[in-house]
N, C-alpha and C positions, 0 to 999 in steps of 0.2 A: 226733461230727458226720459227716454224709455227706461223701463226697468232693466236690471242686469239680465233677467231671464229673457226678455225680448231681444236685448243686444246679443246674448249668447245664441239665440235661435237664428239670428241673421248670419252667423258664421259656422255654426255647428248644429247638426241634427240632434235635437234633444229627445231622449227616450225616457219614459216613466218606469222607474224600477219598483213596480207595484202591480197587484192585481185588483186594486180598489177602483171600481168603476167611477165612483164619484170624484176621486182625485184625478183620474185620467181625463174626465170631462172638464174639470176645472182648469188644468194646466195645458191641455191640448198638445201633447207631445206628438212627434211623428210616429214613433214606435212605442211598444211597451214590452217589458221582459217579465217573465214569471219564473219561479223555481219552486221546489217542494216546500221551502220555508214560507214563501208568500202564499202558496195554495193552502197550506195549513192554516194560515191566518184568516184568509177570506172564506174558508169552509165554515167558519162560525158566524159569518155575516148573513143576515136575513135575505140580502140581495141574491145570494146563491143557494138558498134552501131548496128551491125547485130543481136547480141543476144537480145538486147533491142527491136528491131523491131519484131523479131521472137516471143518473149514472148507476145507482144501485139497481134499479129495475132492469135496465138494459143489460148490465153485466150478469145479473142472475139468470137471464135467458140463455146465455152462452154455455156451451158444453166445455168443460175443462176442470182442472183441479182447483182447489181452494185458492192457491196462490195465483193461478192464472186468472181466476175471477177477480181477485183483488187488483191484479195488474191492470186488467181491462177497466175496472171501476175507476181506478185512479186516473188512467189515461183518458177515459171518457169525461171525467170531471175537468181535467186539465184542458181538454179540447173545448168543452163547453164554456169554460172561463175565457179561453182564447178567442172563441167565436164572438163572445160578447165584446171583448176588447177590440176585435177587428171591425165591429160595427161603429166604433168611435174614432179610432186612429186611421190615418190615411195610409200608413205604411204596414209594418209587420208586427207580429207578436212572436216572442220566443217561448218555446215550450220544451221542457227539459226531459231527457231520458233518465230513467231510474239510475241514481248514482251507484247502486250496487253492481251495475254492469260496466263500470268504468275501466275494467281490465279485461273485457271480453269484446273483441271487435265484432264478431259475427252476431252476438246477441244484441249489441248496440245497434247495428245496422237493421236487424229485424224489428226491434222496438221502434226505431225511428220510422221505418216504412209503415208500421202499424199506426203511428200517430198521424202520419200524412194521409193514410187511408181514412181514418176517422174524420179528419178535417175535410177531406174532399167529399165524404158522405154528407157533411153538413154544408156543402156548397161553399167552402172556404178553399180557394185554390192554393197550391203549394207556393206560389210566389208571394203569398201573404204571411208565410210562416218561416221561422228559423228554428231548427232543431238544436237545442242546447246539449252539449256533450263536454264532459270534463277533459282537460288538455293533457291526458296521459298519452303515451305512445300509442296504445291500443285505440284510444278515443280519436286521435288524429288520423290513424289509419282508417277507422270507420268513416270519418268525415270525408276522407278522400274518395271512398267508394260512393258515398251518398251524393257528393257534389257532382260526380259523373252521371248520376241518375236525375239530375235536376232538383235535388233536395238540398237546399242551402242550409248551412250550419253556422251556429254560434258557439265557438269554442270557449268555454268558461273555465273558471278556476285557473287562470293563467297568471303566473307570477315571475316567469323568467324570460330573458331574451331568447334563450334556446327554444322554449316552447313556441314563442312567436315565429321564429325562423322555420320550425318544422311545420307550423300551420300554414304559413305563406307558401312553402314549397309543395304542400299537399293541395293547394288551391282552395283553401277554406274561404268561405264568403266573409266571415266576420270573427274577430276575436274580442274577448272581454278581459283585459288586464285588471286585476283587483287592486286598485290604488290604496284604499284604506287598510286592507289586510296586510299589505306589504309594510305600510307605516306602523301598524300595530306590532309586527314582529320586531322591527328595528328599534322601536321605542323600548320594548321590553328587553331586548338584547343589550342595548347600549345605555339605557337610562337617560338618553339625550332628549332635548326638546328641538323639534324641527320646524322651520318656517316652510311656507309653500314652495320657496325656491330651493330648499335643501331636502324636501320631502322625498324619501327614496321611492315611494310609489309614483309620484309625479315624474321624477327623473327617469324611472323605468319606462313609463308610457311615452315620454318624449323621445327616448332612444329608439323605441320600437317604431314610432310614427315616422321619425326622420329616416330610419333604415328602410322602411317600406317605400317611402316617397322617393328616396334617392335611387332605389333599384327598381322602381316602377312596378311594385307589387299591387295587385288590385284588391287584396284583402283589406277589409274595413277595420279600422282601429276604434273600438268603443270603450273608453275608460269607464270603470264601474267601481262599486263599493267605496263610495266617498264618505269621509268622516266629517267634513266641513266644507263650506262654500269656497274657502280659500283654495282647496285642492281643485275644485271645479274650475275656478277662474284661472288657475295656473295652467289649465289645459284647454283654454278657449282657442278654438280653431281646429281642435281634433275632429276627426271625421264624425264621430258620434260620442255622446256622453249619456250614460243611463243614471238617472238621479232620483233619489227617494223623495216622496212628497214633502217631507219636512224641509229639505234643502231647496226644493223648488219654491216653496212658500217664502223662504228667506230671500232667495234671488228675486222673486217677484215684487218684494217690498223695498228693494234697494235700488235707488235711481241714480247712483253715482256711475261714472264712466267705467267701462269694461275694456281692458287692453287685450288685444289678440296676441296669443303667445306662439301658436303653431301655424305654419303656412305650408299647404300641400305643394304649392308651386315654387316655394323657396325653402326647401328643407335644410336644416342645419347639417353640418358635416357629421356623418355617422360612420359606423364600421364598414369595411369592405364586404363584399358578398360572402356569405357563409353557407356551407353545405354540411348537413348532418345526416349520418346514417343512424341506425338504431343504437349501436354501441356508443357512438359519440354523444347522442342525445341523453342516454341513460347515465353516462359518465358526467356530463355537464350538470345534470340534475343531482347526481350524487355529491358533487362538489358545492352545490348551492343549498346550504342548510335551510335557508328561509323558504325557497321555492318547494323543496321536498316536504318540509313540515307543514306549510300552509296548504299545499295540494292535498296531502293526506288528511289533514284536519277538515278541509272543506268537503271532501268526499264523505267523511264520517258524519259530519253535521247534516248534509243533505240526505244521506241515507237514514239517519235518525228521524228526520222530519217526514221522510217518505213512509217509514214504518208507523209513525204517529198518525199520518193521514189514513193508512190502511186500517188502523184501529178504529178510526171514526166510521169507516165503512162497515167494519165488523159490527159496530154498535148499532 
């Protein structure tokens, strides 16, 4: 019998949650995602030493403040890594906007346009790239503007149904609900042990998936941030799943049957159509302690890693 990874690839687009070129070559995902945390890790790899040095040289030639030079340096490195990934995968690479801009719509739009310009200067067309933006109200508003310009977006740090609703109504190309981080919060809050079928992160993605399919939204659902293969298997049939190399390895070695759980053409019954304005969105987030806390935490952590990456360039 084929491995569970091969069985999964037959019903779901598998995305590698890594910037490690060797891992991407080994597991042959359709797409790959990066973020400041992953870029910080690969910046220490010999594979990317040349890109790191090149990013420094090119940024040093640009006129601007010290911070602007650091921004350009980080973006050039991210795009360099993304270009390498695009030479391996058949689909897209996700590249993230600086998390410190998560509450600034105009600044997010400008930074995203800059990333696309850098990609296109490297002969990577915009249809090979997804711009990752945090799922704040301001981030979703930025994505709506970018999507109308043909710049497709991946709305990340998504923890609530309301975030997913707002993204779909904004015409966002793809969302990344964070399955494992939702589970982390609930385990800490309740002290309970969850199975794959009771996992709050899994249930959240299933609800979003079925809502999108029931109401014919085109926004792609890509489950992310998995803690174990059981979570992955519980979402078999989802549009896409972005999976870390360690879990890809486990799935590739397991040759037992994989049951499909989600069906785009036969969605389970979900909520009726929901419409949210800014006030309703913010109130819903206010009422959802898990989503509010994990969104804020995620932005802080990505910002911390972005600053650490800048320190590498200063060095």
